[in-house]
C-alpha atoms as one frame of an Amber mdcrd trajectory, in Angstrom:
protein
  31.091  22.453   1.127  27.959  20.359   1.575  25.373  20.534  -1.191  22.332
  22.377   0.198  20.230  21.868  -2.930  17.907  19.268  -1.481  14.514  20.589
  -2.649  12.790  19.462  -5.824  12.423  22.045  -8.572   9.220  24.076  -8.535
   7.083  24.572 -11.675   8.395  28.122 -11.980  11.981  26.904 -11.819  11.274
  24.376 -14.576   9.627  27.048 -16.720  12.620  29.374 -16.380  14.997  26.510
 -17.221  12.988  25.718 -20.352  12.980  29.371 -21.409  16.778  29.408 -21.117
  17.040  26.316 -23.349  17.643  23.777 -20.581  15.502  20.847 -21.753  15.909
  17.130 -21.170  16.628  15.415 -24.467  18.002  11.987 -25.368  19.945  12.644
 -28.572  20.975   8.995 -28.824  17.294   8.038 -28.895  16.689  10.248 -31.928
  19.754   8.812 -33.674  18.661   5.238 -32.927  15.120   5.827 -34.222  16.351
   7.405 -37.450  18.804   4.537 -38.035  16.086   1.930 -37.472  13.777   3.861
 -39.808  16.367   3.825 -42.616  17.074   0.120 -42.148  13.384  -0.818 -42.187
  12.762   1.422 -45.201  15.548  -0.239 -47.216  14.450  -3.724 -46.134  10.779
  -3.103 -46.870  11.014  -3.679 -50.651  14.670  -4.132 -51.651  13.838  -5.146
 -55.232  12.338  -1.710 -55.812  15.557   0.090 -54.866  17.685  -2.233 -57.003
  15.342  -2.122 -59.995  15.541   1.667 -60.157  19.317   1.582 -60.620  19.084
  -1.387 -62.976  16.627   0.462 -65.188  18.781   3.592 -64.994  21.956   1.854
 -66.146  20.085  -0.068 -68.842  18.567   3.147 -70.119  21.901   4.950 -70.083
  23.631   2.150 -72.049  20.806   2.043 -74.544  20.882   5.815 -74.948  24.644
   5.801 -75.470  24.101   3.701 -78.612  21.138   5.607 -80.028  21.952   9.209
 -79.069  24.664  11.774 -79.710  26.387  12.506 -76.412  27.828  15.843 -77.423
  25.148  17.372 -75.185  25.482  16.078 -71.626  22.310  17.724 -70.332  20.058
  14.610 -70.735  22.524  12.384 -68.905  22.855  14.864 -66.048  19.066  15.213
 -65.819  18.442  11.454 -65.752  21.167  10.940 -63.166  19.830  13.717 -60.947
  16.300  12.329 -61.204  17.278   8.791 -60.196  19.430  10.078 -57.315  16.538
  12.197 -56.000  14.080   9.306 -56.337  16.422   6.973 -54.479  17.689   9.351
 -51.802  14.541  11.428 -51.045  12.629   8.698 -49.144  15.752   7.823 -47.166
  16.038  11.449 -46.014  12.373  12.402 -45.668  11.223   9.481 -43.486  14.069
   9.793 -40.921  13.541  13.572 -40.859   9.906  13.170 -39.784  10.904  10.521
 -37.245  13.505  12.902 -35.781  10.950  15.726 -35.612   8.383  13.521 -33.864
  11.039  12.299 -31.430  11.972  15.904 -30.635   8.339  16.906 -30.107   7.823
  13.930 -27.794  10.806  15.040 -25.679   9.574  18.511 -24.827   8.931  20.055
 -28.223  10.806  22.764 -30.040  12.371  25.362 -27.747  13.711  28.696 -28.989
  15.794  30.245 -26.208  17.024  33.796 -26.689  19.898  33.290 -24.265  21.153
  30.300 -26.205  21.024  32.249 -29.495  23.167  35.071 -28.124  26.699  34.791
 -29.562  29.190  33.547 -26.993  32.691  33.792 -28.454  34.194  32.246 -25.340
  32.973  28.884 -26.656  35.581  29.176 -29.419  38.407  29.284 -26.882  40.658
  26.193 -27.317  41.605  26.263 -23.653  37.994  26.179 -22.540  37.160  23.362
 -24.948  40.145  21.305 -23.781  39.103  21.912 -20.190  35.600  20.623 -20.967
  36.980  17.566 -22.761  39.245  16.571 -19.875  36.714  17.468 -17.189  34.755
  14.855 -15.284  31.593  15.471 -17.307  33.546  15.316 -20.587  35.188  12.039
 -19.650  31.846  10.596 -18.611  30.368  11.493 -22.022  33.318   9.840 -23.772
  32.934   6.699 -21.687  29.196   6.599 -22.348  29.835   6.803 -26.095  32.473
   4.057 -25.936  30.049   1.528 -24.465  27.649   1.311 -27.458  30.565   1.723
 -29.889  32.302  -1.273 -28.350  29.146  -3.378 -28.585  28.625  -2.382 -32.223
  32.278  -3.194 -32.999  31.793  -6.631 -31.440  28.650  -7.198 -33.497  30.509
  -6.161 -36.682  33.313  -8.625 -35.991  30.817 -11.376 -35.253  28.936 -10.741
 -38.506  32.209 -10.845 -40.467  33.350 -14.059 -38.761  29.995 -15.740 -39.320
  30.028 -14.783 -43.001  33.750 -15.417 -43.507  33.301 -18.603 -45.608  30.925
 -16.824 -48.012  33.145 -13.735 -48.101  36.225 -15.802 -49.002  34.368 -17.483
 -51.878  32.587 -14.335 -53.068  35.148 -13.939 -55.892  33.738 -17.101 -57.447
  30.151 -15.900 -57.172  28.126 -14.112 -59.751  28.160 -10.331 -59.300  24.482
 -10.321 -58.347  25.020 -13.004 -55.701  28.050 -11.155 -54.284  26.072  -7.923
 -54.014  23.213  -9.814 -52.337  25.657 -11.288 -49.809  27.119  -7.885 -49.056
  23.667  -6.384 -48.635  22.627  -9.205 -46.317  25.681  -8.720 -44.090  25.234
  -4.948 -43.989  21.532  -5.262 -43.170  22.279  -7.713 -40.340  24.857  -5.349
 -38.860  22.598  -2.305 -39.333  19.491  -3.619 -37.544  21.540  -5.076 -34.680
  23.366  -1.764 -34.288  20.030   0.051 -34.295  18.702  -2.142 -31.492  21.890
  -1.603 -29.474  21.633   2.176 -29.879  17.933   2.088 -28.993  18.554   0.088
 -25.810  21.492   2.267 -24.828  19.502   5.450 -25.480  16.959   4.275 -22.892
  19.710   3.799 -20.299  21.320   7.102 -21.269  17.954   8.871 -20.975  17.556
   7.668 -17.390  21.077   8.870 -16.549  20.479  12.240 -18.185  17.151  12.584
 -16.410  18.808  11.996 -13.050  21.483  14.582 -13.831  18.882  17.022 -15.166
  16.718  16.779 -12.043  19.799  17.235  -9.866  20.794  20.376 -11.769  17.320
  21.863 -11.163  17.314  21.277  -7.419  16.893  24.300  -5.186  17.882  25.319
  -1.699  15.263  25.908   0.983  16.024  29.626   0.834  15.401  29.696  -2.930
  12.065  27.937  -2.463  11.011  30.429   0.228  12.130  33.376  -1.878  10.247
  32.066  -4.910   7.142  31.580  -2.791   7.402  35.198  -1.654   7.881  36.416
  -5.208   4.971  34.355  -6.507   2.414  34.509  -3.702   3.622  37.560  -1.809
   5.060  38.039   1.649   3.184  35.937   4.276   3.023  38.965   6.608   1.449
  41.087   3.898  -0.978  38.296   2.989  -1.977  37.935   6.648  -2.606  41.665
   6.923  -4.725  41.585   3.752  -6.806  38.736   5.191  -7.334  40.678   8.423
  -8.429  43.761   6.488 -10.849  41.680   4.443 -12.342  40.154   7.567 -12.705
  43.617   9.095 -14.410  44.982   5.982 -16.704  41.974   5.870 -17.570  42.417
   9.546 -18.417  46.079   9.055 -20.497  45.315   5.967 -22.281  42.533   7.824
 -22.987  44.798  10.781 -24.357  47.530   8.519 -26.637  45.087   6.654 -27.941
  43.482   9.850 -29.099  46.839  11.179 -31.843  46.707   8.519 -32.884  43.122
   9.348 -36.351  42.332  10.664 -35.572  38.800  11.875 -32.820  36.162  11.846
 -33.731  32.533  11.183 -31.265  29.841  12.318 -31.048  26.059  12.399 -29.614
  26.904  15.203 -25.836  26.194  14.915 -24.797  25.851  11.258 -27.023  28.267
   9.305 -28.246  31.805   9.859 -30.308  33.945   7.446 -31.251  37.587   8.160
 -34.481  38.870   6.548 -35.710  42.403   5.992 -39.349  43.190   5.373 -41.036
  46.598   5.156 -44.738  46.146   4.395 -45.094  49.618   2.910 -42.266  49.329
   0.376 -41.564  45.601  -0.160 -43.591  42.970  -1.917 -41.750  40.137  -0.130
 -38.943  39.736   2.411 -35.352  40.217   1.205 -32.266  38.350   2.431 -29.803
  40.944   3.768 -27.210  38.490   5.165 -26.590  34.772   5.387 -23.791  32.446
   6.444 -22.662  29.086   7.739 -20.699  28.014  10.817 -18.476  30.943  11.865
 -20.409  33.520   9.804 -23.668  32.171  11.198 -22.404  32.631  14.757 -21.297
  36.173  13.888 -24.731  36.981  12.446 -26.438  35.758  15.615 -23.995  37.719
  17.782 -24.684  40.941  15.896 -28.420  40.239  15.957 -28.372  39.999  19.757
 -26.328  43.228  19.940 -28.886  45.083  17.816 -31.849  43.344  19.522 -33.084
  41.672  16.343 -35.415  38.689  16.925 -33.800  35.276  16.396 -36.060  32.363
  15.469 -34.848  28.762  15.365 -36.334  26.873  12.428 -33.783  24.407  10.937
 -35.700  23.378   7.775 -36.602  26.963   6.889 -33.080  28.271   7.595 -31.508
  25.685   5.289 -34.145  26.274   2.602 -33.621  30.050   2.682 -29.833  29.651
   2.589 -29.996  27.543  -0.578 -32.924  29.300  -2.284 -31.645  32.864  -2.726
 -28.567  35.046  -2.471 -28.005  38.196  -0.459 -30.085  41.061  -1.851 -32.701
  38.777  -3.456 -36.310  38.213  -2.450 -37.278  34.875  -1.001 -38.951  32.435
  -3.427 -42.771  32.224  -3.443 -42.831  28.653  -2.091 -41.429  29.975   1.219
 -43.890  32.871   1.602 -46.218  31.037   3.970 -43.482  29.764   6.320 -41.802
  33.173   6.533 -45.148  34.971   6.908 -46.035  32.839   9.933 -42.732  33.700
  11.624 -43.013  37.429  10.857 -46.594  37.504  12.057 -45.564  35.785  15.274
 -42.763  38.326  15.781 -45.132  41.254  15.161 -47.647  39.906  17.645 -45.004
  39.462  20.325 -43.674  42.960  19.738 -47.135  44.493  19.906 -47.981  42.658
  23.105 -44.783  43.912  24.673 -45.836  47.461  23.734 -49.378  46.835  25.038
 -51.120  47.305  21.676 -52.970  45.075  19.195 -50.953  43.959  16.161 -51.621
  45.758  12.898 -52.179  43.966   9.629 -48.992  42.063   8.826 -47.619  40.664
   5.579 -48.567  37.247   6.843 -52.228  38.171   6.700 -52.143  38.486   2.949
């Protein structure tokens, strides 16, 4: 069957994979960094590591002459102390390097599903099937590549140091130990570099396989979108209901408006002013573009005066929100418009205009 998983993983899919313990990690990178850390730590001050053992053996030989060894407690204590002093840095430094490497690769993940006991993993048949499967063989082949390179490097180091190794029996014990340490250090740092380089290649391969395992089908993406954002039909109905509620609210507020000031196409601001009860006009509705056109349409339906004044419309739109009074710096401009509207209305009724707010 053709593979229909062609879509990239969504953030939710990645989160669920992480919660189940599926995290991209390069274990070879952690191993390479810890090996390099140990090699650098031992090569940093080799005389210090050797001097500790030299002092220990010298002290033990001196104590064997001066002390009664019927009680072995002092010897055990001194030996334990020197072992801890020598081994602790070698374990502590790589441990912190391994922790930092793990944190850099996604951090610590505690997955409940992974902690659940699965006794089927103990089945010999299942384990043999995994070993001889395609993925198991690929892991074995990937591990053979760096092992083969390290084996080659070990043989090369031995061949290059063969003359010294053959004559090491004639050397002083200190010189022979120094030669052995030099050969081991050469093999160790070269092996560390090989593992570090291979871990980078292996990380890219694992990343490709990890991204492929997280791919989704188009149906899964659509279903996740429905689960996350809701059904598109339901969302469309909600938007229609919101527009209807907004239209009704806008229509109800505009019925109280005294005038609508526009710019005339992009802005529209509806003002209400009752001289007997209000100290200044109040913005009852405002909008841009489509809302502005709707405000003007409702204003014509309710026979509310519409005045085109672009600078004032933009200033009112930015100066106050719906339900707030206009700022004092716009009193004069608004008063002139309201006074003009009152005069026109009075003339149409055949009477003289009464005192308006603009006459204040």
